[in-house]
C-alpha positions in Angstrom: -98.0 -39.0 49.0 -98.3 -41.5 46.3 -96.1 -45.0 47.0 -94.7 -47.0 44.2 -94.3 -50.7 44.8 -91.1 -51.9 43.7 -92.6 -54.8 42.3 -94.3 -53.3 39.8 -90.9 -51.7 38.4 -89.9 -52.9 34.6 -86.8 -54.7 34.4 -84.3 -57.6 33.8 -84.7 -60.9 35.3 -81.2 -63.0 35.6 -82.2 -65.1 33.1 -82.8 -62.6 30.6 -79.8 -61.4 30.9 -77.9 -64.6 30.9 -79.8 -65.7 27.0 -78.9 -61.5 26.1 -75.3 -62.1 26.8 -75.5 -65.9 25.5 -76.9 -64.1 22.1 -74.1 -61.5 21.9 -71.4 -64.0 22.5 -72.6 -66.0 19.5 -73.8 -63.3 17.1 -69.7 -62.1 17.9 -68.1 -65.2 17.4 -70.0 -65.1 14.1 -68.7 -61.9 13.1 -65.4 -62.8 14.0 -65.5 -66.0 12.3 -66.7 -64.7 8.9 -63.5 -61.8 9.2 -61.1 -64.7 10.1 -62.2 -66.7 6.9 -62.2 -63.2 4.7 -59.2 -62.6 5.9 -57.4 -66.1 5.7 -58.7 -65.9 2.3 -57.2 -62.5 1.2 -53.5 -63.6 2.7 -53.8 -66.9 0.9 -54.9 -64.9 -2.7 -51.8 -62.4 -2.1 -49.4 -65.1 -1.5 -50.7 -67.0 -4.8 -50.8 -63.9 -6.9 -47.2 -63.0 -5.6 -45.8 -66.3 -6.4 -47.7 -66.6 -10.0 -46.3 -63.2 -11.0 -42.8 -63.9 -9.6 -42.5 -67.4 -11.2 -44.3 -66.1 -14.7 -42.1 -63.3 -15.2 -38.7 -65.0 -14.5 -40.0 -68.4 -16.8 -40.7 -66.1 -19.6 -37.7 -64.6 -19.9 -36.0 -68.1 -19.6 -38.3 -69.3 -22.4 -37.5 -66.2 -24.2 -33.3 -66.5 -24.5 -33.2 -70.2 -24.8 -35.0 -69.9 -27.8 -32.6 -68.2 -29.1 -29.3 -70.5 -28.4 -27.1 -71.7 -31.2 -28.8 -68.3 -33.1 -26.1 -67.2 -35.9 -27.9 -66.1 -39.1 -24.5 -65.6 -40.8 -23.2 -69.1 -39.8 -19.5 -67.2 -38.6 -19.1 -69.2 -35.1 -20.6 -71.8 -33.5 -23.0 -71.1 -31.0 -25.0 -74.2 -28.9 -25.4 -75.5 -26.2 -21.8 -75.7 -23.6 -23.3 -77.1 -20.0 -26.4 -79.3 -20.1 -27.3 -80.5 -16.4 -30.6 -80.9 -14.2 -30.0 -77.6 -13.0 -27.8 -75.4 -15.0 -28.1 -74.3 -18.8 -25.2 -72.7 -20.7 -25.6 -71.5 -23.9 -24.3 -69.8 -27.1 -25.5 -67.4 -30.0 -23.8 -64.7 -31.8 -23.6 -61.3 -31.1 -21.3 -59.6 -33.6 -24.1 -57.1 -33.7 -24.5 -56.2 -30.2 -22.0 -53.2 -29.5 -21.2 -55.4 -26.4 -17.1 -57.1 -26.2 -19.1 -60.4 -25.1 -15.3 -62.2 -25.0 -13.4 -60.0 -23.4 -11.0 -59.4 -26.4 -11.0 -55.7 -26.6 -12.8 -56.2 -30.0 -16.5 -55.5 -30.3 -19.1 -56.6 -32.7 -16.2 -59.1 -34.5 -17.5 -61.7 -36.8 -18.2 -64.8 -35.1 -18.3 -63.3 -31.6 -20.5 -64.9 -29.5 -22.7 -64.3 -26.3 -22.8 -66.5 -23.4 -26.1 -67.3 -21.0 -26.2 -69.3 -18.3 -29.2 -70.0 -16.3 -28.9 -72.0 -13.0 -29.7 -72.0 -9.1 -27.4 -70.5 -6.7 -26.8 -69.2 -3.2 -27.6 -65.4 -3.4 -27.9 -64.9 0.4 -25.3 -66.9 1.4 -27.4 -69.5 3.9 -26.1 -72.4 2.0 -28.6 -73.5 -0.3 -29.2 -72.9 -3.8 -32.7 -71.4 -3.9 -32.5 -68.5 -6.4 -32.5 -68.8 -11.0 -30.2 -66.8 -12.1 -29.3 -65.3 -15.1 -25.7 -64.8 -16.1 -24.2 -63.2 -19.1 -20.6 -64.0 -20.7 -18.2 -63.2 -18.0 -20.6 -61.0 -15.3 -22.1 -62.2 -12.2 -25.1 -64.3 -11.3 -27.8 -61.9 -11.3 -31.3 -62.9 -9.5 -34.3 -63.9 -11.8 -36.7 -66.2 -9.5 -36.1 -66.2 -5.5 -37.5 -69.0 -3.3 -37.0 -71.5 -5.9 -37.0 -74.7 -3.8 -36.5 -77.4 -6.6 -35.7 -77.0 -10.4 -35.1 -80.0 -13.2 -34.2 -79.1 -16.6 -35.4 -82.4 -18.8 -33.8 -82.9 -21.8 -35.4 -84.2 -25.6 -33.0 -85.3 -27.5 -33.0 -85.7 -31.4 -34.2 -89.2 -31.4 -37.2 -88.4 -28.6 -35.0 -89.6 -26.0 -35.6 -87.9 -22.4 -32.8 -86.9 -20.1 -31.8 -84.6 -17.4 -28.0 -85.7 -17.1 -27.1 -85.7 -20.7 -23.5 -87.0 -21.5 -21.2 -84.8 -23.8 -21.8 -86.5 -26.7 -25.5 -86.5 -25.8 -25.2 -82.3 -25.8 -25.4 -81.4 -29.3 -28.4 -84.0 -29.6 -30.4 -82.1 -27.1 -33.6 -80.5 -29.1 -35.5 -78.7 -26.5 -36.3 -79.1 -22.9 -38.7 -79.0 -20.2 -38.2 -76.7 -17.0 -39.9 -77.2 -13.9 -40.2 -74.6 -11.3 -41.0 -75.1 -8.0 -41.4 -72.0 -5.9 -42.7 -71.4 -2.4 -44.2 -67.9 -1.3 -42.4 -65.2 0.7 -44.1 -65.9 3.5 -45.2 -68.6 5.7 -48.8 -69.1 6.7 -49.8 -70.4 10.4 -53.1 -71.4 9.2 -52.1 -73.1 6.2 -50.9 -77.0 6.5 -49.7 -79.9 4.0 -48.2 -82.8 3.4 -47.5 -82.4 -0.4 -45.3 -83.3 -3.0 -44.9 -82.4 -6.8 -44.4 -83.7 -10.1 -41.9 -82.8 -12.5 -42.1 -82.7 -16.1 -39.9 -86.4 -16.1 -42.0 -88.2 -13.7 -39.9 -87.6 -11.0 -41.2 -86.8 -7.6 -39.8 -83.5 -5.5 -39.2 -83.3 -1.7 -42.5 -84.1 0.4 -43.2 -80.6 2.4 -45.0 -80.5 5.6 -44.2 -76.4 6.4 -46.4 -73.7 6.2 -45.4 -72.2 3.0 -47.3 -72.6 -0.2 -45.8 -73.3 -3.3 -46.9 -73.2 -7.0 -45.1 -75.8 -9.9 -44.6 -74.3 -13.6 -43.6 -76.2 -16.6 -43.0 -75.0 -19.7 -41.5 -76.5 -22.6 -38.8 -75.2 -25.0 -37.8 -76.0 -28.2 -34.4 -74.8 -29.7 -35.4 -73.9 -33.1 -31.7 -72.8 -34.1 -30.2 -76.2 -33.1 -29.2 -79.2 -35.6 -29.7 -77.2 -38.5 -27.5 -78.5 -40.3 -26.7 -75.3 -42.2 -23.2 -75.3 -43.2 
């Protein structure tokens, strides 16, 4: 009968086991760190893409319609800007051929009939905060165009080049263009994102300083009112 000396059996020493566990742990940490960085980057890209799509779509529609302010090819009415503040812009344009009773007088497409459009911030959710850019047509209700708007500035440029955000009644007829600044936040916060940031609007004014976990994007666009100040009559 052959006897085996246990001292000759292969195996791991305690030191080797500790080293193996340490290396395995370091590899696992590296893999997790790479995964976490990739996941954070994905969340960031998703939030930025969602914000940009939301703000671009709303801004494009607003710009397109603002260009029509004062439109009156047949010179049958007196369209133009009605209300102009830092967060509200209401205007009219000729609509005697759109098939709609715009002024609710029971007659459709009458000569001189005007369509009224209004863009302004309002409280859509009922939380007491005006954080939705709304679009209103004639006497209808506000319809949401861009949600999650932290701040909006309408900076008006007058015929003489003067810039104002709160034009007087006398200055409204002199408005020739408007610079729109929209500061929009992401739908969801990101606990990994920290900031201490303010933003500069078109007029040079500065927004509030934000220290929360919401990403934001500022978009500025200028619209020329091509139908205002033409003096066709």
